[in-house]
DOKOLGU-390078 format. One record per residue (C-alpha): residue in three letters; residue number from 1; x, y, z. Coordinates in steps of 0.05 Angstrom, whole numbers, plus 32768, in hexadecimal, padded with zeros to 4 digits. Layout:
{'ALA' NUM {X Y Z}} ...
//
This chain:
{'UNK' 1 {7CAB 7CCD 8155}} {'UNK' 2 {7CD7 7CA5 8188}} {'UNK' 3 {7D1C 7CC4 815F}} {'UNK' 4 {7D2D 7CFE 8195}} {'UNK' 5 {7D0F 7CC8 81C9}} {'UNK' 6 {7D55 7CA7 81F4}} {'UNK' 7 {7D6B 7C5C 81E1}} {'UNK' 8 {7D58 7C49 8238}} {'UNK' 9 {7D18 7C71 8234}} {'UNK' 10 {7D09 7C4F 81E1}} {'UNK' 11 {7CE5 7C0A 81FE}} {'UNK' 12 {7CB1 7C2A 8229}} {'UNK' 13 {7CA4 7C5E 81FA}} {'UNK' 14 {7C93 7C36 81C0}} {'UNK' 15 {7C66 7C0B 81F3}} {'UNK' 16 {7C44 7C56 8206}} {'UNK' 17 {7C38 7C68 81C9}} {'UNK' 18 {7BF4 7C71 81AF}} {'UNK' 19 {7BE1 7C56 816D}} {'UNK' 20 {7BA8 7C78 8142}} {'UNK' 21 {7BA5 7C60 80F2}} {'UNK' 22 {7B6E 7C8E 80E3}} {'UNK' 23 {7B8D 7CCB 80EC}} {'UNK' 24 {7BE2 7CB2 80DD}} {'UNK' 25 {7BD0 7C7B 80A5}} {'UNK' 26 {7C04 7C54 80DC}} {'UNK' 27 {7C3C 7C8D 80CD}} {'UNK' 28 {7C41 7C79 812A}} {'UNK' 29 {7C45 7C36 811D}} {'UNK' 30 {7C79 7C3A 80EA}} {'UNK' 31 {7CA6 7C64 8110}} {'UNK' 32 {7C9D 7C34 8146}} {'UNK' 33 {7CB7 7BFA 8120}} {'UNK' 34 {7CF1 7C2A 8108}} {'UNK' 35 {7CF8 7C3B 8152}} {'UNK' 36 {7D00 7BF1 8162}} {'UNK' 37 {7D32 7BE3 8131}} {'UNK' 38 {7D5D 7C1F 8155}} {'UNK' 39 {7D5E 7BF5 818E}} {'UNK' 40 {7D61 7BB1 8171}} {'UNK' 41 {7DA8 7BC6 8159}} {'UNK' 42 {7DB8 7BE8 819C}} {'UNK' 43 {7DAC 7BA9 81C6}} {'UNK' 44 {7DE6 7B83 818B}} {'UNK' 45 {7E0D 7BAF 819F}} {'UNK' 46 {7E0B 7BAD 81E9}} {'UNK' 47 {7E0B 7B5E 81D7}} {'UNK' 48 {7E4D 7B61 81AF}} {'UNK' 49 {7E69 7B8C 81E2}} {'UNK' 50 {7E61 7B5B 821A}} {'UNK' 51 {7E80 7B1E 81EE}} {'UNK' 52 {7EA9 7B4A 81DE}} {'UNK' 53 {7EB4 7B53 8230}} {'UNK' 54 {7EB9 7B10 8234}} {'UNK' 55 {7EEC 7AFA 8210}} {'UNK' 56 {7F16 7B39 822A}} {'UNK' 57 {7F06 7B17 826A}} {'UNK' 58 {7F12 7ACE 8262}} {'UNK' 59 {7F55 7AE3 823F}} {'UNK' 60 {7F6E 7B0D 8286}} {'UNK' 61 {7F5C 7AD3 82A9}} {'UNK' 62 {7F69 7AA0 8279}} {'UNK' 63 {7F8F 7A70 82BF}} {'UNK' 64 {7F44 7A6E 82EB}} {'UNK' 65 {7F35 7A36 82AF}} {'UNK' 66 {7F7A 7A16 829B}} {'UNK' 67 {7F7D 7A1A 8253}} {'UNK' 68 {7F5D 7A1B 8214}} {'UNK' 69 {7F57 7A47 81E2}} {'UNK' 70 {7F33 7A88 8202}} {'UNK' 71 {7F0A 7A92 81BD}} {'UNK' 72 {7EF8 7A4D 81B9}} {'UNK' 73 {7EDF 7A56 8207}} {'UNK' 74 {7EB0 7A9F 81FC}} {'UNK' 75 {7E92 7A81 81B4}} {'UNK' 76 {7E7A 7A3F 81D5}} {'UNK' 77 {7E5A 7A69 820E}} {'UNK' 78 {7E3D 7A9D 81E4}} {'UNK' 79 {7E2A 7A58 81B7}} {'UNK' 80 {7DFC 7A3A 81FD}} {'UNK' 81 {7DE3 7A7E 820A}} {'UNK' 82 {7DCB 7A8F 81D0}} {'UNK' 83 {7DAE 7A4A 81BA}} {'UNK' 84 {7DC9 7A4C 817D}} {'UNK' 85 {7E09 7A28 8153}} {'UNK' 86 {7E4D 7A29 8163}} {'UNK' 87 {7E59 7A48 811D}} {'UNK' 88 {7E26 7A8A 8126}} {'UNK' 89 {7E46 7A97 816E}} {'UNK' 90 {7E85 7A94 8153}} {'UNK' 91 {7E72 7ACC 8116}} {'UNK' 92 {7E52 7AF2 8153}} {'UNK' 93 {7E96 7AE4 817A}} {'UNK' 94 {7EBC 7B02 813C}} {'UNK' 95 {7E94 7B3D 812E}} {'UNK' 96 {7E99 7B5C 816F}} {'UNK' 97 {7EE7 7B4D 8170}} {'UNK' 98 {7EEB 7B7D 812A}} {'UNK' 99 {7EB9 7BAA 813F}} {'UNK' 100 {7EE4 7BB4 8187}} {'UNK' 101 {7F11 7BD2 8157}} {'UNK' 102 {7EF0 7C01 813C}} {'UNK' 103 {7ECA 7C30 816D}} {'UNK' 104 {7EA3 7C61 8136}} {'UNK' 105 {7E87 7C20 8113}} {'UNK' 106 {7E71 7C01 8158}} {'UNK' 107 {7E54 7C4A 816D}} {'UNK' 108 {7E2A 7C4E 812A}} {'UNK' 109 {7E06 7BFF 813E}} {'UNK' 110 {7E03 7C12 8191}} {'UNK' 111 {7DD8 7C56 8170}} {'UNK' 112 {7DB3 7C34 813C}} {'UNK' 113 {7DCA 7C54 8110}} {'UNK' 114 {7DE3 7C08 80E2}} {'UNK' 115 {7DCC 7BBC 80EE}} {'UNK' 116 {7DEF 7B90 8104}} {'UNK' 117 {7DE7 7B6A 80B5}} {'UNK' 118 {7E17 7BAF 8096}} {'UNK' 119 {7E46 7BB8 80D5}} {'UNK' 120 {7E52 7B66 80C6}} {'UNK' 121 {7E66 7B84 807E}} {'UNK' 122 {7E89 7BB8 8092}} {'UNK' 123 {7EAB 7B8D 80BD}} {'UNK' 124 {7EB4 7B4E 8093}} {'UNK' 125 {7EFB 7B73 8064}} {'UNK' 126 {7F1E 7B82 80A3}} {'UNK' 127 {7F35 7B48 80B8}} {'UNK' 128 {7F7E 7B43 80B8}} {'UNK' 129 {7F94 7B8A 80C5}} {'UNK' 130 {7FA8 7BA4 80F3}} {'UNK' 131 {7F9F 7BD8 812B}} {'UNK' 132 {7FBA 7C20 810A}} {'UNK' 133 {7F99 7C0C 80D7}} {'UNK' 134 {7F55 7BF6 80EE}} {'UNK' 135 {7F50 7C39 810E}} {'UNK' 136 {7F62 7C59 80CB}} {'UNK' 137 {7F32 7C36 80AB}} {'UNK' 138 {7F03 7C46 80DA}} {'UNK' 139 {7F0A 7C92 80D1}} {'UNK' 140 {7F00 7C8A 8087}} {'UNK' 141 {7EBE 7C66 8091}} {'UNK' 142 {7EA2 7C85 80CC}} {'UNK' 143 {7E8E 7CBA 80A2}} {'UNK' 144 {7E5C 7C94 8079}} {'UNK' 145 {7E3A 7C5F 809E}} {'UNK' 146 {7DF5 7C7D 80AD}} {'UNK' 147 {7DBD 7C59 8089}} {'UNK' 148 {7DF3 7C2D 8065}} {'UNK' 149 {7DD8 7BE8 804A}} {'UNK' 150 {7E0A 7BB0 804B}} {'UNK' 151 {7E19 7BA9 8001}} {'UNK' 152 {7E24 7BF2 7FFA}} {'UNK' 153 {7E52 7BED 8039}} {'UNK' 154 {7E6D 7BA9 8024}} {'UNK' 155 {7E8B 7BD5 7FE8}} {'UNK' 156 {7EA5 7C12 800B}} {'UNK' 157 {7ECC 7BDE 803C}} {'UNK' 158 {7EDF 7BC4 8008}} {'UNK' 159 {7F02 7C00 7FED}} {'UNK' 160 {7F14 7C20 8026}} {'UNK' 161 {7F44 7BE7 802C}} {'UNK' 162 {7F67 7BD3 7FEC}} {'UNK' 163 {7F6A 7C27 7FF9}} {'UNK' 164 {7F8E 7C1E 8040}} {'UNK' 165 {7FB4 7BD6 802B}} {'UNK' 166 {7FA6 7BB1 7FE3}} {'UNK' 167 {7FDA 7B76 7FF2}} {'UNK' 168 {7FB0 7B6D 8030}} {'UNK' 169 {7F75 7B71 8009}} {'UNK' 170 {7F95 7B3F 7FD5}} {'UNK' 171 {7F9F 7B0F 8005}} {'UNK' 172 {7F5E 7B0A 802A}} {'UNK' 173 {7F44 7AFC 7FD4}} {'UNK' 174 {7F69 7ACA 7FCB}} {'UNK' 175 {7F64 7A9F 800D}} {'UNK' 176 {7F13 7AB4 8003}} {'UNK' 177 {7F11 7A95 7FB6}} {'UNK' 178 {7F3E 7A5D 7FD9}} {'UNK' 179 {7EFE 7A58 800A}} {'UNK' 180 {7ED4 7A2E 7FDE}} {'UNK' 181 {7E94 7A05 7FFC}} {'UNK' 182 {7E60 79DF 7FEB}} {'UNK' 183 {7E2C 79DF 8024}} {'UNK' 184 {7DE0 79C9 8025}} {'UNK' 185 {7DA6 79E1 8050}} {'UNK' 186 {7D6E 79AF 8056}} {'UNK' 187 {7D24 79DA 804A}} {'UNK' 188 {7CD2 79CB 8064}} {'UNK' 189 {7CB1 7994 802B}} {'UNK' 190 {7CED 796D 8022}} {'UNK' 191 {7D16 79B6 7FFB}} {'UNK' 192 {7D5B 79B5 7FFF}} {'UNK' 193 {7D9A 79E9 7FEA}} {'UNK' 194 {7DD6 79E3 7FC7}} {'UNK' 195 {7DFA 7A17 7FD8}} {'UNK' 196 {7E46 7A23 7FB0}} {'UNK' 197 {7E7B 7A53 7FBE}} {'UNK' 198 {7EB2 7A61 7F99}} {'UNK' 199 {7ED2 7A82 7F68}} {'UNK' 200 {7EA8 7AB9 7F44}} {'UNK' 201 {7EB1 7AAB 7EFE}} {'UNK' 202 {7EB1 7A59 7F0B}} {'UNK' 203 {7E73 7A5C 7F38}} {'UNK' 204 {7E50 7A93 7EF8}} {'UNK' 205 {7E76 7A5E 7ECD}} {'UNK' 206 {7E44 7A22 7EE0}} {'UNK' 207 {7E06 7A4F 7EED}} {'UNK' 208 {7DFB 7A64 7EAD}} {'UNK' 209 {7E08 7A2B 7E87}} {'UNK' 210 {7DD6 7A10 7EAE}} {'UNK' 211 {7DB1 7A46 7E98}} {'UNK' 212 {7DBD 7A3C 7E56}} {'UNK' 213 {7DB6 79FB 7E5C}} {'UNK' 214 {7D72 79FC 7E71}} {'UNK' 215 {7D61 7A39 7E4D}} {'UNK' 216 {7D6A 7A10 7E0B}} {'UNK' 217 {7D3A 79D7 7E1D}} {'UNK' 218 {7D05 7A08 7E28}} {'UNK' 219 {7D09 7A24 7DE1}} {'UNK' 220 {7D06 79DA 7DD0}} {'UNK' 221 {7CBD 79D3 7DF5}} {'UNK' 222 {7CD4 79C0 7E35}} {'UNK' 223 {7C9E 79CF 7E5F}} {'UNK' 224 {7CBD 79D1 7EA1}} {'UNK' 225 {7CD8 7A19 7EC0}} {'UNK' 226 {7D14 7A31 7EB1}} {'UNK' 227 {7D25 7A28 7F07}} {'UNK' 228 {7D15 79E2 7EF9}} {'UNK' 229 {7D3C 79CA 7EB5}} {'UNK' 230 {7D7D 79E9 7EE5}} {'UNK' 231 {7D65 79C0 7F24}} {'UNK' 232 {7D59 797F 7EF4}} {'UNK' 233 {7D9E 7997 7ED4}} {'UNK' 234 {7DC9 799E 7F08}} {'UNK' 235 {7DC2 7956 7F28}} {'UNK' 236 {7DC6 792C 7EEF}} {'UNK' 237 {7E10 794A 7ED8}} {'UNK' 238 {7E1F 794A 7F19}} {'UNK' 239 {7E0B 7905 7F30}} {'UNK' 240 {7E14 78E8 7EEB}} {'UNK' 241 {7DC8 78CD 7EE0}} {'UNK' 242 {7DA0 78D2 7EB7}} {'UNK' 243 {7D64 78F5 7ED2}} {'UNK' 244 {7D63 791C 7F0F}} {'UNK' 245 {7D2E 78E9 7F2E}} {'UNK' 246 {7D65 78AD 7F26}} {'UNK' 247 {7D92 78BE 7F54}} {'UNK' 248 {7DB2 7899 7F90}} {'UNK' 249 {7DA4 78B2 7FD7}} {'UNK' 250 {7D82 7891 801A}} {'UNK' 251 {7D5C 78B4 8039}} {'UNK' 252 {7D35 78BB 8089}} {'UNK' 253 {7CF7 78BA 8091}} {'UNK' 254 {7CD9 78BF 80D6}} {'UNK' 255 {7C96 78A0 80E5}} {'UNK' 256 {7C5A 7897 8127}} {'UNK' 257 {7C46 7853 8127}} {'UNK' 258 {7C02 7867 8120}} {'UNK' 259 {7C11 7882 80CD}} {'UNK' 260 {7C3A 784F 80D0}} {'UNK' 261 {7C00 7820 80DD}} {'UNK' 262 {7BCE 7847 80AD}} {'UNK' 263 {7BAB 785E 80E1}} {'UNK' 264 {7BBC 78A3 80EC}} {'UNK' 265 {7BE0 78E0 80AF}} {'UNK' 266 {7C07 7900 80E9}} {'UNK' 267 {7C3C 7927 80C7}} {'UNK' 268 {7C81 7902 80AF}} {'UNK' 269 {7CCD 790A 80B9}} {'UNK' 270 {7CF8 791B 807E}} {'UNK' 271 {7D40 790E 80A9}} {'UNK' 272 {7D6E 7946 8097}} {'UNK' 273 {7D39 7979 807C}} {'UNK' 274 {7CF3 797E 80A6}} {'UNK' 275 {7CA3 7969 80A6}} {'UNK' 276 {7C88 7957 8073}} {'UNK' 277 {7C3B 793A 805C}} {'UNK' 278 {7C39 78E4 805E}} {'UNK' 279 {7C20 78F9 800C}} {'UNK' 280 {7C6C 791C 7FFF}} {'UNK' 281 {7C92 78E9 801A}} {'UNK' 282 {7C6F 78A9 7FF5}} {'UNK' 283 {7C72 78DD 7FC0}} {'UNK' 284 {7CD0 78CF 7FD0}} {'UNK' 285 {7CBE 787F 7FD5}} {'UNK' 286 {7C9A 787C 7FA2}} {'UNK' 287 {7CC2 78A3 7F6B}} {'UNK' 288 {7D0E 7898 7F7E}} {'UNK' 289 {7D26 7869 7F59}} {'UNK' 290 {7D65 7867 7F75}} {'UNK' 291 {7D42 7877 7FBE}} {'UNK' 292 {7D55 784E 8002}} {'UNK' 293 {7D32 7863 802E}} {'UNK' 294 {7D29 784C 807B}} {'UNK' 295 {7CEE 7853 80AE}} {'UNK' 296 {7CF8 7873 80E3}} {'UNK' 297 {7CC6 7864 8118}} {'UNK' 298 {7CB7 788E 8158}} {'UNK' 299 {7C8C 7887 819D}} {'UNK' 300 {7C41 7898 8192}} {'UNK' 301 {7C4B 78BF 81D0}} {'UNK' 302 {7C8E 78DB 81D8}} {'UNK' 303 {7CA3 78E0 8196}} {'UNK' 304 {7CF1 78C0 81A2}} {'UNK' 305 {7D13 788E 8173}} {'UNK' 306 {7CF7 7841 8189}} {'UNK' 307 {7D0B 7824 813E}} {'UNK' 308 {7D26 7826 8105}} {'UNK' 309 {7D26 77F8 80CC}} {'UNK' 310 {7D6E 77D1 80B4}} {'UNK' 311 {7D5F 77D7 806F}} {'UNK' 312 {7D9F 77ED 8034}} {'UNK' 313 {7DBE 782C 804F}} {'UNK' 314 {7DF1 784E 8033}} {'UNK' 315 {7E08 7888 806F}} {'UNK' 316 {7E20 7864 80B9}} {'UNK' 317 {7E0A 781A 80DB}} {'UNK' 318 {7DFE 780C 811D}} {'UNK' 319 {7E01 7836 815A}} {'UNK' 320 {7E1E 7870 8134}} {'UNK' 321 {7DE9 7869 8102}} {'UNK' 322 {7DAD 786C 8148}} {'UNK' 323 {7DCE 789F 8160}} {'UNK' 324 {7DCB 78CE 8126}} {'UNK' 325 {7D84 78BB 8118}} {'UNK' 326 {7D78 78C5 815C}} {'UNK' 327 {7D8B 7905 816C}} {'UNK' 328 {7D75 791C 8126}} {'UNK' 329 {7DAF 791D 8106}} {'UNK' 330 {7DB9 7965 8129}} {'UNK' 331 {7DEA 7974 8155}} {'UNK' 332 {7DD9 7969 81A3}} {'UNK' 333 {7DFD 79B1 81BB}} {'UNK' 334 {7DC9 79D2 81D5}} {'UNK' 335 {7DB8 7A07 81A8}} {'UNK' 336 {7DD3 79EA 816C}} {'UNK' 337 {7DB9 79CB 8136}} {'UNK' 338 {7DF5 79BA 8106}} {'UNK' 339 {7DF9 7977 80DF}} {'UNK' 340 {7E1C 7942 8118}} {'UNK' 341 {7E65 7933 80EB}} {'UNK' 342 {7E85 790A 8130}} {'UNK' 343 {7E5D 78D9 815E}} {'UNK' 344 {7E78 78ED 81AD}} {'UNK' 345 {7E7D 78C0 81EA}} {'UNK' 346 {7E5E 78EE 8214}} {'UNK' 347 {7E81 78D1 8240}} {'UNK' 348 {7ECB 78C5 8232}} {'UNK' 349 {7EE7 787F 820F}} {'UNK' 350 {7F2B 7894 8247}} {'UNK' 351 {7EF7 78A7 8282}} {'UNK' 352 {7EDC 7860 8278}} {'UNK' 353 {7E9A 787C 824B}} {'UNK' 354 {7E7B 7835 8235}} {'UNK' 355 {7E72 782F 81E4}} {'UNK' 356 {7E26 7839 81EA}} {'UNK' 357 {7DF0 785C 81CE}} {'UNK' 358 {7DDD 7873 820C}} {'UNK' 359 {7E26 7895 820B}} {'UNK' 360 {7E29 78AB 81C7}} {'UNK' 361 {7E0C 78F4 81AB}} {'UNK' 362 {7E16 790B 816B}} {'UNK' 363 {7E3C 7953 8162}} {'UNK' 364 {7E58 798A 8125}} {'UNK' 365 {7E9F 798F 8130}} {'UNK' 366 {7EA4 79D1 8154}} {'UNK' 367 {7E7D 79B9 818D}} {'UNK' 368 {7E9A 7979 818E}} {'UNK' 369 {7EDD 79AA 819A}} {'UNK' 370 {7EBC 79D3 81D6}} {'UNK' 371 {7E9A 798F 81F6}} {'UNK' 372 {7EF3 798A 8200}} {'UNK' 373 {7F09 79B8 8217}} {'UNK' 374 {7F20 79D7 8260}} {'UNK' 375 {7EE6 79D5 828D}} {'UNK' 376 {7EA7 79C8 8263}} {'UNK' 377 {7E89 7989 8288}} {'UNK' 378 {7E52 7958 8264}} {'UNK' 379 {7E28 7922 8276}} {'UNK' 380 {7DED 790B 8274}} {'UNK' 381 {7DB0 78E8 8299}} {'UNK' 382 {7D8F 78A4 8287}} {'UNK' 383 {7D5A 78C6 826F}} {'UNK' 384 {7D87 78D9 823A}} {'UNK' 385 {7D8A 791D 8244}} {'UNK' 386 {7DD1 7940 8244}} {'UNK' 387 {7DE4 797C 8260}} {'UNK' 388 {7E1B 799F 8259}} {'UNK' 389 {7E3A 79D6 8289}} {'UNK' 390 {7E72 7A09 8274}} {'UNK' 391 {7EA7 7A21 8297}} {'UNK' 392 {7E84 7A64 82AC}} {'UNK' 393 {7E60 7A36 82D9}} {'UNK' 394 {7E14 7A34 82A8}} {'UNK' 395 {7DEF 79F9 8296}} {'UNK' 396 {7DC8 79DF 8251}} {'UNK' 397 {7DA1 79AB 8245}} {'UNK' 398 {7D8D 797C 8206}} {'UNK' 399 {7D55 7956 8211}} {'UNK' 400 {7D4F 7911 81E7}} {'UNK' 401 {7D31 793D 81A0}} {'UNK' 402 {7CF4 7926 8188}} {'UNK' 403 {7CE9 7907 8142}} {'UNK' 404 {7C95 7914 814D}} {'UNK' 405 {7C9E 7964 815E}} {'UNK' 406 {7C4E 7962 816B}} {'UNK' 407 {7C56 7922 819E}} {'UNK' 408 {7C3F 7936 81E5}} 
//
């Protein structure tokens, strides 16, 4: 229905289309959905071209920005402009640079033939190729691009790379196998995911050991699901606890005054994980034998932190603990949801900035780096609002987060 509509006319054509489900059983809306996908891919390609253009401009006129890494400057600008984390901005920046050396892949994204995830899968193994080899790679993969899924694209890209430069492919595989990591991702309702990345044979062996143990317990009559047994076993073996519920941990529970006094039943915030029902908070506290909790009491009108229990704690103390709690344990750079890694003086100590809570902010490592790049300026207001000004002259504001998202 929209196949022959020029890209510039596509938004109007989609908006003007008439749909009669009884006549076509939804075919016209499916066509519109496909056309929207084509348009999204086209705009994503344009955005990547603009990011690469900003980098080239910054490289060309580096003197106007005094000093510093132009790549970091661009990643910082993109992070704030798009209201995304520095890590996500860095990933997009890398894709923009890689696509600039792969014209056929870039054109396929611009024409809507492949998705951005497919483009990422193609570009990922190309890092480190020389300019000439990039063009050869682009020519090899070009005829096969239309309709590629991310998984198939990744496999095809790997095959082509190995045929072009087996040594580089081996070096890259070695680096990736050494790039091991373990990360924690919070989810609603007091749930979290533990992601482990490492050599395939080691991670597979760990998974099979957990699965084998769980199957044994199931066959012996354990009524828990396979995944429940595997999760508990993982916690017990890593922490050394006899039971998963016996682990030692500190949790922060954000509660407003009416709920604390028993006159309301408002949502409670499990710090770093999101809102939970008051009954779930009671269960966490009641069931954990060695869990230390701290109530973070919020203003019922603004939702900002007004008091913090001085119960036993296992992490931060004093000012740093207050700043982390006040900032919701998330980076204060606008758009960044990364965990706080550094407590930063907003006005640098070397510039006379006091070491007080109202001159402190929690930042992730990359945002902390951005703040100290040439041309960047971060200031604070009496109400706690922090303003970031980038070398391009754009300003972004970070208000003190309300620990109660439902507060006025």
